N, C-alpha and C positions, 0 to 999 in steps of 0.2 A: 739517167732519165733526161728527156728533152723538156725542160720546164716551159718552153714556149708552147708545147702541145699537151702538157700535163697539168694537172690541178689537184690540189688537196683541199678538202673542206672537213669541218667538224659539224656535226649536228647534235645539239644537246637539248634535252627536254626542258623546255621553257618554264615548266611548272616547279622545277626544283628550287630550293632555297639557294641564295647566292653562294654560300660556302660550298655546297655540293656541285654547283655549276663550275666554280673555279677548280675544285678537286677533279671533276670529271675531265675538264679541258687539260689540266696538268698531266693526268694519267695518260690520256689519249696522246698528247704531245710527246711524252717520254717514250712511249711505246712506238710511236711513229718514228721518232728519231733513231731508235734502236733498229727498227725494221728497214729504214731507208736513210742510212747515215750520210749518204751523199747530199742530202738536202740541207745539211748544216754547213754554213759558210766557214771560211778560214777565220782564224783569230785576227783581231784588228788592234791598232795602237792609236790612242788619241794624241793630240798635239803635244801633250806633256810627257809622252812616252809610256803612259800607263796602258797595260794590256787589257783587252776585253775579249772574252771567249766568243767564238763564232756563234751566231744565231741562225735560224732558218733563213735561207736565201730568197724566199719569195713569201707573199702573203698567204695566210691560211684563213679564209672567212669562217666565222663561227655562226652557224645558222640555227634558227630555232624551230623546234618541232615537238610534238608530243611523243610519249613512249610508243604509242600506236604507230605514228608516222615512221619512227625510227625502226620499229619492228617490221613494217611493210617494206621499207628500203632494204633492210637486211635480207628479207625474203626475196626481193627482186634481184639482189646480188647473186643469188644462186643460179640464175639463168646463165647459160654458157656465154651469152653476149658480153657479160661482165667478168668473165674469168680472169682477166688480167688486172683487175682492180685490187689494190691492197686495202684490206678491211681490218680496222681495230675497233673492237667494241668494249664497252664497260657496262656491266649490268648491276642490278640491285644485289644479286648474289655476291659479286666481287666486292662491292661496297660494304656489305655487311660482315664479311669475313675479317677476322683479326690477324690471321697469318696466311702466307701463301699456300702452305700445306693444307690448311683448312679449305681454302678456296679450291685447290686441285681435287681434294676429296669430294667436296660437295658438288662441284661441277660435273664430275664423273657420274654422279647419281641424278643429275638434273636434266630432264628433257628440254631441248632448245625452246620449244613453244611455251614453256613455263617462265622463261626469263623475261624480266622487264628491263629494257635498255634505258640507261641514263644518258648515254651518248654513243656516238659512232664517229670514227674518222675514216674517210675514204680518200684514196689517192690513185690517180690513173689518168687515162685519156680525158682531156677537157670535154670532148664530145660526150663521152659516156657519163662523166660526173655531172655535166650540165643536163643530160637526159634525166638523171635521177633527182637533181636538186635545183635545176634552173629557176623554178618559180618560188623557191623558199626564201623567206625574209631573213635578214641578219638578226642575230640575238643581241639585243641592246639593253 
């Protein structure tokens, strides 16, 4: 990926408690790192020779939105114009499940429109990402 022309953002429901915001960001980040492993930089060494594992090589703004805003963006991402954008979502269903098997089973029986999104991470063309999120404020 050409990070001069690409961008990743997370949008998280601003009404969530702080712990769920942190959990949502962590889950989105882990999945994004698995999906696009080239975004993780090389390991580094400090002046004392201590190693530090590589971290993401560019900023990922965390934006605030409501569950409805996130759902609307998820819906807009179905347009062929956005077909090259990587999308990671985290829903209330996923958060409530105790095991991954439970999640898979319940998701298979859940219509998409019934999901409430806690957060979404999107990665792709800066132009396309900015079209979707350019006017959204940072989550602070």
